[in-house]
Residue frames as a rotation matrix with the C-alpha (Angstrom) as fourth column:
MET 1
0.809 0.510 0.293 75.09
-0.284 -0.098 0.954 108.47
0.515 -0.855 0.065 28.31
GLN 2
-0.179 -0.934 0.308 77.64
-0.681 -0.108 -0.724 108.72
0.710 -0.340 -0.617 31.00
PRO 3
-0.395 -0.050 -0.917 78.27
0.428 0.873 -0.232 105.92
0.813 -0.484 -0.323 33.52
VAL 4
0.686 0.723 -0.086 76.51
0.392 -0.267 0.880 106.48
0.614 -0.637 -0.466 36.86
SER 5
0.328 -0.627 -0.707 79.72
0.895 -0.034 0.445 107.09
-0.303 -0.778 0.550 38.75
LYS 6
-0.700 -0.601 0.385 80.40
0.704 -0.671 0.232 110.03
0.119 0.434 0.893 36.46
ILE 7
-0.128 0.826 0.550 77.00
0.351 -0.481 0.804 111.44
0.928 0.296 -0.228 36.93
PHE 8
0.832 0.554 0.030 76.58
0.056 -0.138 0.989 111.21
0.552 -0.821 -0.146 40.67
THR 9
-0.449 -0.887 -0.107 78.92
0.182 0.027 -0.983 112.38
0.875 -0.461 0.149 43.34
PHE 10
-0.975 0.221 0.027 77.71
-0.045 -0.075 -0.996 112.03
-0.218 -0.972 0.083 46.97
ARG 11
-0.421 0.858 0.294 74.30
0.846 0.488 -0.214 111.07
-0.328 0.159 -0.931 45.38
ILE 12
0.247 0.467 -0.849 73.91
0.123 -0.884 -0.450 114.60
-0.961 0.007 -0.276 43.91
ILE 13
0.581 0.045 0.813 73.53
0.802 0.140 -0.581 115.15
-0.140 0.989 0.045 40.26
HIS 14
-0.357 -0.934 0.019 76.47
0.919 -0.347 0.186 117.22
-0.167 0.084 0.982 38.77
SER 15
-0.321 0.275 0.906 74.12
0.480 -0.778 0.406 120.04
0.817 0.565 0.118 37.57
THR 16
0.759 0.508 -0.407 73.06
0.588 -0.264 0.765 120.69
0.281 -0.820 -0.499 41.22
ASN 17
0.389 -0.585 0.712 74.82
-0.441 -0.796 -0.414 123.60
0.809 -0.153 -0.567 42.86
HIS 18
0.195 -0.355 -0.914 77.28
0.617 0.769 -0.167 121.69
0.763 -0.531 0.369 45.14
ASN 19
-0.789 -0.569 0.232 78.41
0.167 -0.561 -0.811 124.64
0.592 -0.601 0.537 47.11
GLU 20
-0.263 0.810 0.524 74.72
-0.763 -0.507 0.401 125.35
0.591 -0.294 0.751 48.09
THR 21
0.593 0.450 -0.667 74.02
-0.113 0.867 0.485 121.79
0.797 -0.212 0.565 48.89
ILE 22
-0.163 -0.739 -0.654 77.06
0.655 0.415 -0.631 121.51
0.738 -0.531 0.416 51.07
ARG 23
-0.813 -0.093 0.575 76.26
-0.232 -0.853 -0.467 124.71
0.534 -0.513 0.672 52.82
ILE 24
0.243 0.941 0.236 72.74
-0.764 0.036 0.644 123.53
0.598 -0.336 0.728 53.72
ILE 25
0.500 -0.066 -0.864 74.16
0.338 0.933 0.124 120.17
0.797 -0.354 0.489 54.98
VAL 26
-0.585 -0.783 -0.212 76.73
0.553 -0.194 -0.811 121.94
0.593 -0.591 0.546 57.14
ASP 27
-0.643 0.339 0.686 74.35
-0.525 -0.848 -0.072 124.52
0.557 -0.407 0.724 58.38
ARG 28
0.358 0.927 0.112 71.73
-0.773 0.228 0.592 121.90
0.523 -0.298 0.798 59.53
LEU 29
0.825 0.063 -0.561 73.91
0.068 0.975 0.210 119.10
0.561 -0.212 0.800 60.65
TYR 30
-0.009 -0.999 -0.044 77.32
0.157 0.042 -0.987 120.22
0.988 -0.016 0.156 61.80
GLU 31
-0.355 -0.045 0.934 76.38
-0.802 -0.498 -0.329 121.74
0.480 -0.866 0.141 65.12
LYS 32
0.532 0.729 0.430 74.21
-0.845 0.421 0.331 118.87
0.060 -0.540 0.840 66.00
TYR 33
0.996 -0.081 -0.025 76.37
0.080 0.996 -0.031 115.87
0.027 0.029 0.999 64.99
VAL 34
0.234 -0.972 -0.008 79.92
0.508 0.129 -0.852 117.20
0.829 0.195 0.524 65.00
THR 35
-0.452 -0.575 0.682 80.65
-0.173 -0.694 -0.699 120.17
0.875 -0.434 0.214 67.33
ALA 36
0.582 0.726 0.366 78.15
-0.624 0.111 0.773 118.77
0.521 -0.679 0.518 69.90
LEU 37
0.876 -0.215 -0.431 80.68
0.340 0.909 0.239 116.20
0.341 -0.356 0.870 70.69
LEU 38
0.009 -0.873 0.487 83.50
0.058 -0.486 -0.872 118.69
0.998 0.036 0.047 71.33
PRO 39
-0.023 0.085 -0.996 84.36
0.942 0.335 0.007 118.49
0.334 -0.938 -0.087 75.00
THR 40
0.179 0.258 0.949 83.18
0.051 -0.966 0.253 121.44
0.982 0.003 -0.186 77.06
SER 41
0.752 0.132 0.646 84.00
-0.620 -0.191 0.761 120.36
0.224 -0.973 -0.062 80.66
GLN 42
-0.410 -0.883 0.229 86.65
-0.910 0.379 -0.167 118.46
0.061 -0.277 -0.959 82.48
GLY 43
-0.087 0.493 0.865 84.09
-0.410 0.774 -0.482 115.62
-0.908 -0.397 0.135 82.87
ASP 44
0.900 0.348 -0.264 83.65
-0.326 0.132 -0.936 115.46
-0.290 0.928 0.232 79.11
MET 45
0.368 -0.824 -0.430 87.27
-0.845 -0.103 -0.525 115.45
0.388 0.557 -0.734 78.71
GLN 46
-0.439 -0.450 0.778 87.99
-0.779 0.622 -0.080 112.67
-0.448 -0.641 -0.623 81.22
ASN 47
0.446 0.686 0.575 85.37
-0.201 0.703 -0.682 110.52
-0.872 0.189 0.452 79.39
MET 48
0.887 -0.151 -0.436 87.14
-0.444 -0.026 -0.896 111.16
0.124 0.988 -0.090 76.09
GLN 49
-0.077 -0.996 0.047 90.55
-0.967 0.063 -0.245 110.36
0.242 -0.064 -0.968 77.45
GLY 50
-0.156 0.026 0.987 89.27
-0.603 0.790 -0.116 107.10
-0.783 -0.613 -0.108 78.83
LEU 51
0.780 0.546 0.306 88.39
-0.088 0.580 -0.810 106.00
-0.620 0.604 0.501 75.35
MET 52
0.545 -0.716 -0.437 91.85
-0.725 -0.141 -0.674 106.69
0.421 0.684 -0.596 73.74
SER 53
0.851 -0.450 -0.270 94.67
0.481 0.875 0.057 104.10
0.211 -0.178 0.961 73.91
PHE 54
-0.163 -0.970 0.181 97.13
0.635 -0.243 -0.733 106.77
0.755 -0.005 0.655 74.72
PRO 55
-0.115 0.129 -0.985 97.53
0.968 -0.210 -0.141 108.53
-0.225 -0.969 -0.100 78.13
TYR 56
-0.282 0.153 -0.947 96.14
0.350 -0.903 -0.250 112.10
-0.893 -0.402 0.200 78.30
ALA 57
-0.993 0.100 -0.065 95.01
-0.096 -0.347 0.933 112.16
0.071 0.932 0.354 74.64
PHE 58
-0.314 0.949 -0.031 91.46
0.006 -0.031 -1.000 113.08
-0.949 -0.314 0.004 73.97
ALA 59
0.769 0.614 -0.180 91.44
-0.179 -0.063 -0.982 113.26
-0.614 0.787 0.062 70.11
ALA 60
-0.275 -0.817 0.506 93.35
0.576 0.282 0.767 112.54
-0.770 0.503 0.393 66.93
VAL 61
0.546 0.346 -0.763 93.71
-0.386 -0.705 -0.595 114.87
-0.744 0.620 -0.251 63.86
ASP 62
-0.498 -0.713 0.494 94.61
0.380 0.333 0.863 114.25
-0.780 0.617 0.105 60.34
GLY 63
-0.054 0.446 -0.893 93.83
-0.711 -0.645 -0.279 115.40
-0.701 0.620 0.352 56.76
CYS 64
-0.143 0.121 0.982 92.48
0.505 0.863 -0.033 113.62
-0.851 0.491 -0.185 53.77
HIS 65
-0.815 -0.151 -0.559 92.61
-0.327 -0.678 0.659 114.53
-0.479 0.720 0.503 50.16
LEU 66
0.136 0.913 0.385 89.39
0.242 0.346 -0.906 114.54
-0.961 0.216 -0.174 48.26
ARG 67
-0.673 -0.550 0.495 89.91
0.564 0.051 0.824 114.25
-0.478 0.834 0.276 44.49
LEU 68
0.365 0.776 -0.515 88.45
0.096 -0.581 -0.808 116.74
-0.926 0.245 -0.287 42.20
GLN 69
0.641 -0.047 0.766 88.46
0.767 0.025 -0.641 117.71
0.010 0.999 0.052 38.49
CYS 70
-0.415 -0.905 0.094 91.23
0.910 -0.412 0.050 119.90
-0.007 0.106 0.994 37.35
PRO 71
0.281 0.555 -0.783 90.32
0.636 -0.718 -0.281 123.49
-0.718 -0.419 -0.555 38.32
MET 72
0.681 -0.003 0.732 90.38
0.646 -0.467 -0.603 126.41
0.344 0.884 -0.316 35.73
GLY 73
0.861 -0.412 0.298 93.27
-0.421 -0.906 -0.038 128.73
0.285 -0.093 -0.954 35.73
VAL 74
0.165 -0.922 -0.351 96.99
-0.029 0.351 -0.936 128.32
0.986 0.164 0.031 36.03
ALA 75
-0.556 -0.373 0.743 97.19
-0.670 -0.327 -0.666 129.30
0.491 -0.868 -0.069 39.62
ALA 76
0.351 0.744 0.569 94.32
-0.920 0.388 0.060 126.97
-0.176 -0.544 0.820 40.67
ARG 77
0.798 -0.077 -0.598 95.99
-0.175 0.920 -0.352 124.07
0.577 0.385 0.720 38.91
ARG 78
-0.209 -0.977 0.048 99.04
-0.210 -0.003 -0.978 124.74
0.955 -0.215 -0.204 40.84
ASP 79
-0.417 0.068 0.906 97.37
-0.859 -0.354 -0.369 125.19
0.296 -0.933 0.207 44.17
TYR 80
0.446 0.810 0.382 95.06
-0.875 0.485 -0.008 122.24
-0.191 -0.330 0.924 43.95
TRP 81
0.449 -0.430 -0.783 97.75
-0.305 0.750 -0.587 119.76
0.840 0.502 0.206 42.68
CYS 82
0.774 -0.074 0.629 98.73
-0.628 0.044 0.777 117.62
-0.085 -0.996 -0.013 45.61
PHE 83
-0.286 -0.934 0.215 101.74
-0.888 0.343 0.307 115.45
-0.361 -0.103 -0.927 46.60
LYS 84
-0.210 0.169 0.963 99.69
-0.125 0.972 -0.198 112.37
-0.970 -0.162 -0.183 45.86
GLN 85
-0.948 -0.319 0.009 99.72
0.021 -0.033 0.999 113.44
-0.318 0.947 0.037 42.05
PHE 86
-0.394 0.794 0.462 96.19
0.830 0.093 0.550 114.50
0.394 0.600 -0.696 41.61
TYR 87
-0.564 0.278 0.778 93.91
-0.337 -0.937 0.090 117.72
0.754 -0.211 0.622 42.09
SER 88
-0.295 0.410 -0.863 92.37
0.757 0.652 0.052 117.75
0.584 -0.638 -0.503 45.46
ILE 89
0.121 0.130 0.984 90.93
-0.553 -0.815 0.176 119.72
0.824 -0.565 -0.027 48.40
VAL 90
-0.775 -0.558 -0.296 91.82
0.003 0.465 -0.885 118.79
0.632 -0.687 -0.359 51.92
LEU 91
0.595 0.794 0.120 89.32
-0.197 0.000 0.980 117.50
0.779 -0.607 0.157 54.60
MET 92
-0.610 -0.792 0.013 90.83
-0.161 0.108 -0.981 117.85
0.776 -0.601 -0.193 57.98
ALA 93
0.438 0.884 -0.164 89.20
-0.254 0.297 0.920 116.18
0.862 -0.362 0.355 60.91
MET 94
-0.670 -0.520 0.529 89.58
-0.679 0.143 -0.720 115.61
0.298 -0.842 -0.449 64.64
VAL 95
0.213 0.748 -0.629 87.95
-0.232 0.664 0.711 112.42
0.949 -0.005 0.314 66.04
ASN 96
0.210 -0.169 0.963 87.53
-0.978 -0.035 0.207 111.08
-0.001 -0.985 -0.173 69.65
GLY 97
-0.645 -0.558 0.523 88.19
-0.631 0.774 0.047 107.70
-0.431 -0.300 -0.851 71.03
ARG 98
0.042 0.766 0.641 84.97
0.033 0.640 -0.767 106.28
-0.999 0.054 0.001 69.50
GLY 99
-0.685 -0.344 0.642 85.82
0.640 0.137 0.756 107.54
-0.348 0.929 0.126 66.04
GLN 100
0.480 0.874 0.072 83.23
0.852 -0.445 -0.275 110.18
-0.208 0.193 -0.959 66.14
PHE 101
-0.240 -0.486 0.840 84.03
0.647 -0.725 -0.235 113.48
0.724 0.488 0.489 64.48
ILE 102
0.191 0.242 -0.951 84.32
0.882 -0.468 0.058 116.32
-0.431 -0.850 -0.303 66.99
TRP 103
0.287 -0.176 -0.942 85.64
-0.280 -0.956 0.093 118.89
-0.916 0.237 -0.323 64.53
ALA 104
-0.093 -0.449 0.889 86.26
0.843 0.439 0.310 119.11
-0.529 0.778 0.338 60.75
SER 105
0.213 -0.024 -0.977 87.10
-0.439 -0.896 -0.073 121.61
-0.873 0.444 -0.201 58.04
ALA 106
0.013 -0.169 0.986 87.10
0.749 0.655 0.102 121.02
-0.663 0.736 0.135 54.22
GLY 107
0.886 0.422 0.193 87.86
0.424 -0.567 -0.706 122.99
-0.189 0.707 -0.681 51.22
MET 108
0.435 -0.788 -0.436 91.52
-0.444 -0.609 0.657 124.13
-0.783 -0.093 -0.615 51.32
PRO 109
0.568 -0.227 -0.791 93.64
-0.787 0.130 -0.602 123.51
0.239 0.965 -0.104 48.32
GLY 110
0.970 -0.093 -0.223 95.38
0.119 0.988 0.103 120.14
0.211 -0.127 0.969 47.96
ASN 111
0.199 -0.980 -0.012 98.91
0.451 0.102 -0.887 121.52
0.870 0.171 0.462 48.12
CYS 112
0.303 0.033 0.953 98.28
-0.681 -0.691 0.241 123.10
0.667 -0.722 -0.186 51.50
HIS 113
-0.617 -0.664 -0.422 100.33
-0.120 0.610 -0.784 121.46
0.777 -0.433 -0.456 54.25
ASP 114
0.160 0.754 -0.637 98.36
0.637 0.414 0.650 119.86
0.754 -0.510 -0.414 57.18
ALA 115
-0.284 -0.306 -0.909 100.07
0.943 -0.260 -0.207 121.96
-0.173 -0.916 0.362 59.78
THR 116
-0.990 -0.139 -0.012 99.32
0.125 -0.920 0.371 125.10
-0.063 0.366 0.929 57.91
LEU 117
-0.390 0.921 -0.015 95.83
0.034 0.030 0.999 124.17
0.920 0.389 -0.043 57.31
LEU 118
0.113 0.463 -0.879 95.14
0.912 0.303 0.277 123.41
0.394 -0.833 -0.388 60.95
GLN 119
-0.544 -0.516 -0.662 96.67
0.768 -0.624 -0.144 126.75
-0.338 -0.587 0.736 61.88
SER 120
-0.970 0.227 0.087 94.37
-0.115 -0.743 0.659 128.51
0.214 0.629 0.747 59.53
THR 121
-0.372 0.895 -0.245 91.17
0.447 0.404 0.798 127.03
0.814 0.188 -0.550 60.91
ASN 122
0.180 0.579 0.795 88.64
-0.446 -0.672 0.591 128.27
0.876 -0.461 0.137 63.56
ILE 123
0.916 0.173 -0.363 89.77
0.210 0.564 0.799 125.62
0.343 -0.808 0.480 66.04
TRP 124
0.025 -0.995 -0.098 93.44
0.606 0.093 -0.790 126.59
0.795 -0.040 0.605 66.28
PRO 125
-0.450 -0.334 0.828 93.06
-0.358 -0.783 -0.510 129.52
0.818 -0.525 0.233 68.58
ARG 126
0.478 0.752 0.454 90.63
-0.783 0.131 0.608 127.36
0.398 -0.646 0.651 70.77
LEU 127
0.487 -0.242 -0.839 93.05
0.056 0.968 -0.246 124.47
0.872 0.073 0.484 71.20
PRO 128
-0.715 -0.698 0.047 95.05
-0.011 -0.056 -0.998 125.77
0.699 -0.714 0.033 74.32
ALA 129
-0.367 0.644 0.671 91.69
-0.928 -0.208 -0.308 126.33
-0.059 -0.736 0.675 76.24
LEU 130
0.640 0.606 -0.472 90.45
-0.618 0.771 0.151 122.93
0.456 0.195 0.868 74.93
CYS 131
0.073 -0.701 -0.709 93.62
0.112 0.712 -0.693 121.22
0.991 -0.029 0.131 76.13
SER 132
-0.781 -0.398 0.481 93.70
-0.374 -0.318 -0.871 122.89
0.500 -0.860 0.099 79.44
LEU 133
0.305 0.929 0.211 90.21
-0.870 0.181 0.458 121.20
0.387 -0.324 0.863 80.18
ALA 134
0.849 0.006 -0.528 92.27
0.016 0.999 0.037 117.98
0.528 -0.040 0.849 80.60
VAL 135
0.008 -0.883 0.470 95.04
-0.659 -0.358 -0.661 119.30
0.752 -0.304 -0.585 82.74
GLU 136
0.900 0.198 -0.388 96.16
0.138 0.716 0.684 116.69
0.413 -0.669 0.617 85.14
ASN 137
0.356 -0.748 0.561 98.88
-0.925 -0.366 0.099 116.96
0.131 -0.554 -0.822 87.93
VAL 138
0.806 -0.206 -0.556 101.30
0.217 0.975 -0.046 114.01
0.551 -0.083 0.830 88.21
GLY 139
0.031 -0.757 -0.653 103.54
0.983 -0.096 0.158 114.93
-0.183 -0.646 0.741 91.28
ASP 140
-0.125 -0.144 -0.982 104.87
0.186 -0.975 0.120 118.44
-0.975 -0.167 0.149 90.47
ILE 141
-0.959 -0.259 0.117 104.38
0.143 -0.087 0.986 118.00
-0.245 0.962 0.121 86.67
VAL 142
-0.028 0.976 -0.215 101.23
-0.340 -0.212 -0.916 119.52
-0.940 0.048 0.338 84.98
ILE 143
-0.847 -0.151 0.510 100.24
0.340 0.584 0.737 117.42
-0.409 0.798 -0.443 82.00
PRO 144
-0.310 0.777 -0.549 97.73
-0.736 -0.561 -0.379 119.08
-0.602 0.287 0.745 79.51
GLY 145
0.529 0.588 0.612 95.34
0.074 0.686 -0.724 117.06
-0.846 0.428 0.320 77.23
MET 146
-0.574 -0.763 -0.297 96.86
-0.315 -0.128 0.940 116.14
-0.756 0.633 -0.167 74.02
ILE 147
0.619 0.724 -0.305 95.77
-0.526 0.094 -0.845 115.79
-0.583 0.684 0.439 70.49
LEU 148
-0.118 -0.718 0.686 97.52
0.219 0.655 0.724 112.97
-0.969 0.236 0.080 68.50
GLY 149
0.845 0.265 -0.464 98.66
-0.402 -0.257 -0.879 113.63
-0.352 0.929 -0.111 64.92
ASP 150
0.738 -0.609 0.291 101.26
0.674 0.690 -0.266 112.41
-0.039 0.392 0.919 62.51
ASN 151
-0.168 -0.932 -0.322 104.64
0.862 -0.297 0.410 113.99
-0.477 -0.209 0.853 61.77
ALA 152
-0.305 0.042 0.951 103.07
0.742 -0.616 0.265 116.65
0.597 0.787 0.157 59.68
PHE 153
0.737 0.493 0.462 101.96
0.122 -0.770 0.626 118.52
0.665 -0.405 -0.628 62.81
PRO 154
-0.308 -0.885 0.348 104.36
-0.192 -0.300 -0.934 120.28
0.932 -0.355 -0.078 65.09
PHE 155
0.042 0.227 -0.973 104.62
0.861 0.485 0.150 119.20
0.506 -0.844 -0.175 68.68
THR 156
-0.454 0.050 0.889 103.32
-0.101 -0.995 0.004 122.36
0.885 -0.088 0.457 70.43
PRO 157
-0.991 0.091 -0.096 102.21
0.103 0.076 -0.992 123.12
-0.083 -0.993 -0.085 73.97
C-alpha cells in the first residue's frame, strides 16, 4: 500500500483523469474568481494602485514551478527539466495588491523562460490596453500603469 501523499495530489486519486478534472475546475471557477478581478475601468485601476506599495503599479507577476513525475519520451524529459533540477510545469500568475489572483496560466514545460511564457499567453496582447487604463499625467510626462516582475521579465512599455 502506498503512503497517502503518493496516492493523492490536490485531493484527487491518481486514477482520476487529471486533465478533465482541472478543465472542469477552470471552466467553472476561473471567470468568477480570477478574471473577474482583472481591472476593466480607470476606477478599478485606481483602486488597485492604491493597494500596491509601488507608485503606478497595479499588479505583480511571477512564475512558479510545479513538480511532476518524469514525462515519457526524450524530448519531454528535456523540455520539462527545469533549472531547479526537477521535472515541472510552470504556473504563471498575476496578483493585485491584496494578493488576489487576477490572471493565471499553467501547463508550459518547466524549461520555458518566464518572459517567453508570458509572451505566449492570452494576456500578453491585452497588456498595453490594460496598462493604459492607469495612465496618469505628471506635468508633461505620461505614466502608464505598471506590472511588477523580477529580472526575468523585460522592461517594456
